[in-house]
C-alpha positions in Angstrom: 78.3 101.2 103.9 77.6 105.3 104.0 80.9 105.2 105.4 82.8 103.1 103.1 81.7 105.4 100.6 82.3 108.4 101.9 85.8 107.1 102.6 86.1 106.0 98.9 84.8 110.0 97.5 87.4 111.5 99.9 90.3 109.1 98.6 89.3 110.1 94.8 89.8 113.7 95.8 93.0 113.2 97.4 94.1 110.8 94.3 93.2 113.8 92.2 95.1 116.3 94.9 98.7 113.9 94.2 97.8 114.0 90.6 98.4 117.6 90.6 101.4 116.9 92.7 102.9 114.3 90.2 102.0 116.3 86.8 103.5 119.6 88.7 106.9 117.6 89.4 106.8 115.9 85.6 106.5 119.8 84.0 109.1 121.1 86.3 107.1 123.5 88.1 108.2 121.7 91.4 111.7 120.0 91.6 113.2 117.8 94.6 114.4 120.4 96.7 111.0 122.6 96.9 109.4 119.1 97.6 111.8 118.4 100.7 111.1 122.1 102.0 107.5 121.5 101.5 107.5 118.6 103.4 109.8 120.0 106.2 107.0 123.1 106.4 104.5 120.7 106.4 105.8 118.3 109.5 107.1 121.4 111.7 104.4 123.7 111.2 101.3 122.7 109.6 100.4 119.2 111.4 101.4 120.9 115.0 98.8 123.5 113.7 96.1 121.1 112.7 96.1 119.1 116.2 96.0 122.4 118.2 93.1 123.6 115.9 91.4 120.2 116.7 91.9 120.7 120.8 90.4 124.0 121.0 87.0 122.4 122.3 85.7 122.7 126.1 86.7 119.9 128.4 84.4 117.2 129.0 85.0 114.2 130.9 83.8 111.6 128.3 86.1 113.6 125.8 89.0 112.8 128.1 88.2 109.2 128.2 87.9 108.7 124.6 91.6 110.4 124.3 92.9 108.0 126.6 91.3 105.4 124.3 92.6 106.5 121.6 95.9 106.4 122.7 95.9 102.9 124.3 94.7 102.1 120.7 97.4 103.6 118.6 99.8 101.9 121.0 98.0 98.6 120.2 98.2 99.3 116.4 102.1 100.1 116.5 102.5 96.8 118.6 101.0 94.9 115.8 103.0 96.2 113.5 106.1 95.7 115.5 105.3 92.1 116.0 104.0 91.5 112.4 107.3 93.2 111.1 109.7 91.1 113.3 107.8 88.0 112.6 107.3 88.0 108.8 110.6 90.4 107.6 113.7 88.2 108.0 117.0 89.9 108.2 119.3 89.7 105.1 122.7 91.0 104.2 121.6 94.1 102.6 120.2 95.7 105.5 117.4 96.2 103.8 115.2 94.7 105.9 115.6 97.5 108.7 113.4 99.7 105.8 111.3 97.1 105.1 110.8 96.9 109.0 110.5 100.2 109.5 108.3 100.6 106.2 105.5 98.0 107.7 105.3 99.4 110.9 104.8 103.3 110.4 101.7 104.5 108.5 101.9 107.9 106.7 99.6 108.8 109.7 100.4 112.6 109.4 100.3 113.4 105.8 97.6 111.1 104.5 95.5 110.1 107.8 94.8 113.3 109.1 93.6 114.8 105.7 90.9 111.7 105.6 90.1 111.7 108.9 89.2 115.4 108.8 87.3 115.1 105.7 85.3 112.0 107.2 84.8 112.5 110.8 85.6 116.6 111.3 87.3 117.8 113.7 86.5 115.5 116.6 88.1 112.9 114.3 91.2 114.9 114.1 91.1 115.6 118.1 91.0 111.7 118.7 93.6 110.7 115.7 96.0 113.3 117.3 96.6 110.3 120.0 98.2 108.4 117.2 100.5 111.0 115.9 101.9 111.2 119.4 102.3 107.6 119.4 103.8 107.0 116.2 106.2 110.0 117.0 107.3 108.2 120.0 107.9 105.1 118.5 109.0 106.3 115.4 111.8 108.1 117.0 112.9 105.9 119.6 112.2 102.2 117.9 112.5 103.4 114.4 115.3 105.4 114.7 117.0 102.4 116.5 116.2 100.0 113.9 117.2 102.4 111.2 120.7 103.5 112.5 121.6 99.8 114.3 122.6 101.2 117.5 120.8 102.4 120.5 120.9 106.5 121.5 119.5 108.3 124.3 119.3 111.3 122.1 116.5 109.6 119.8 114.4 109.2 123.1 115.0 113.0 123.7 114.0 114.0 120.2 110.8 111.5 120.3 109.4 114.2 123.1 110.8 117.0 121.2 109.1 116.5 117.6 107.0 119.4 116.8 103.9 117.0 116.5 104.4 115.7 120.0 104.5 119.1 121.2 101.7 120.5 119.9 99.4 117.4 121.6 101.1 118.6 124.6 100.0 122.7 124.0 96.4 121.1 122.6 95.9 119.0 126.0 96.6 122.4 128.0 94.0 124.1 126.0 91.7 120.8 126.5 91.9 120.6 130.3 91.7 124.4 130.7 89.0 124.8 128.2 91.0 127.9 127.0 90.3 129.4 123.3 93.3 131.2 121.5 92.3 134.4 121.1 90.7 135.7 117.7 93.8 136.8 115.5 95.9 134.0 116.9 93.3 131.8 116.2 92.1 132.4 112.8 95.7 132.2 111.7 96.1 128.9 113.3 93.1 127.8 111.3 94.5 129.0 107.8 97.7 127.3 108.3 96.0 124.1 109.7 93.3 124.6 106.2 96.7 124.0 104.2 97.1 120.6 105.2 95.3 118.4 102.9 96.1 120.1 99.8 99.9 120.5 100.6 100.1 117.3 101.8 98.4 115.4 98.8 100.6 117.4 96.4 104.1 116.2 98.1 103.2 112.9 98.2 102.2 113.1 94.5 105.4 114.8 93.5 107.6 112.1 95.8 105.6 109.4 93.5 106.5 111.3 90.6 110.4 110.6 91.4 109.6 107.1 92.2 110.0 104.4 89.3 106.7 102.7 90.1 106.9 100.1 86.9 109.8 98.4 88.7 108.3 98.7 92.3 105.7 96.5 90.9 108.0 93.7 89.7 110.2 93.4 93.1 108.3 91.0 95.2 110.0 92.6 98.3 108.3 95.3 97.7 104.9 93.8 97.3 105.4 91.8 100.1 106.1 94.7 102.6 102.9 96.6 101.1 100.6 93.5 101.7 101.6 93.6 105.7 101.6 97.3 105.6 98.1 97.7 103.8 96.2 94.5 104.4 97.5 92.5 107.4 98.3 95.1 109.8 95.1 97.0 109.1 92.7 93.5 109.3 94.6 92.6 112.7 93.7 95.6 114.5 90.3 95.6 112.8 89.6 92.4 114.7 90.7 94.4 117.8 88.3 97.1 117.2 85.7 95.1 116.5 86.2 93.9 120.1 85.7 97.0 121.7 82.7 99.4 122.7 83.4 102.8 122.2 82.5 105.7 120.4 82.7 104.9 116.4 84.7 108.0 115.7 87.4 106.7 117.9 87.6 103.0 116.7 87.0 104.4 112.7 89.6 107.4 112.9 92.5 104.7 114.4 91.3 102.2 111.5 92.0 104.8 108.9 95.3 105.6 110.7 96.6 102.4 110.5 95.1 101.6 107.2 97.8 104.2 105.6 100.4 103.7 103.2 103.9 103.7 104.1 105.0 107.0 106.3 107.2 109.2 103.8 109.2 109.7 106.9 110.7 106.2 105.6 112.6 107.8 103.0 114.0 110.6 105.7 115.1 107.9 107.9 116.6 106.2 105.4 118.8 109.0 104.2 119.4 110.0 107.6 121.1 106.5 108.2 122.8 106.1 104.8 120.3 103.4 104.0 119.0 102.8 100.3 116.9 105.8 99.9 115.4 104.8 96.6 114.4 101.8 97.7 112.3 103.4 100.4 111.0 106.1 98.2 109.4 102.9 95.8 107.7 101.6 98.9 106.1 104.7 99.6 105.2 105.5 96.3 103.8 101.8 95.6 101.9 101.6 98.8 100.5 105.2 98.3 99.1 104.1 94.7 97.8 100.8 96.3 96.2 102.3 99.4 93.4 104.2 97.0 92.0 100.8 96.6 93.0 98.9 100.1 91.9 101.9 102.3 88.4 102.0 100.9 88.1 98.1 101.0 89.5 97.7 104.7 86.5 100.6 105.6 84.0 98.6 103.8 85.0 95.3 105.6 84.9 96.8 108.6 81.3 98.3 108.4 79.8 95.0 107.1 81.2 93.2 110.3 80.1 95.9 112.4 76.4 95.5 110.8 
């Protein structure tokens, strides 16, 4: 139960950071365009820095095996999400089912999981969870882009591999496999940029929540249904898989935390990109983010009890 309490405490800290972002928007300190710019900065600069920083560790065969297992588990997690979304979310005339399925499959593993995993499991947890980020981006820019656009595109496949998060994993792997450590000044710079991840990600999340109509979100049963799939069903199914795996607990818990996160903030970006209902998508992000304050702690506590 110690880990569950640590997770609950860290989620509470993250909630307070979200509250800072929420208040900043309501008090007009941060506007919509500012939040969008900081989101891009976080995705393109800060998140890759976090991954590269975590990979600066001497090569170890056991760590390499752990990375392969992490990659496999991340793939299983996304396949479970795809199956659940396809089976439980039916097509509709409004095409909102595209947003709903996307939201059910893709968790906020970059904005929320990395800060949470870093605080609970340290750099080793971020090291292993980097593969989840890579798998997330590969799936999102292929399956996710096709789902949202309604058409297959080779450009989406190319973008999946050209994404900064995927590239940073490649750079990190080179550093890890060669046991190369960045020179002092460069290493310190990367460390400072990486340290921005937790506060910046949570403040941006709070700003986005402030821009959403949470009252109406709780009354919309279609939103609640997606929230239950994203926050409870998929993590519970993945938990069942993890309980069967004999491996380093850091690997398993990092995967569970990433799987249990709320709807990805990129759901709104992809909705805008393909002319879908971005307002509906933002409600999904806001609703699941708020509910995840309870569900992440609950999922972790149940996992701890079952692990015995």
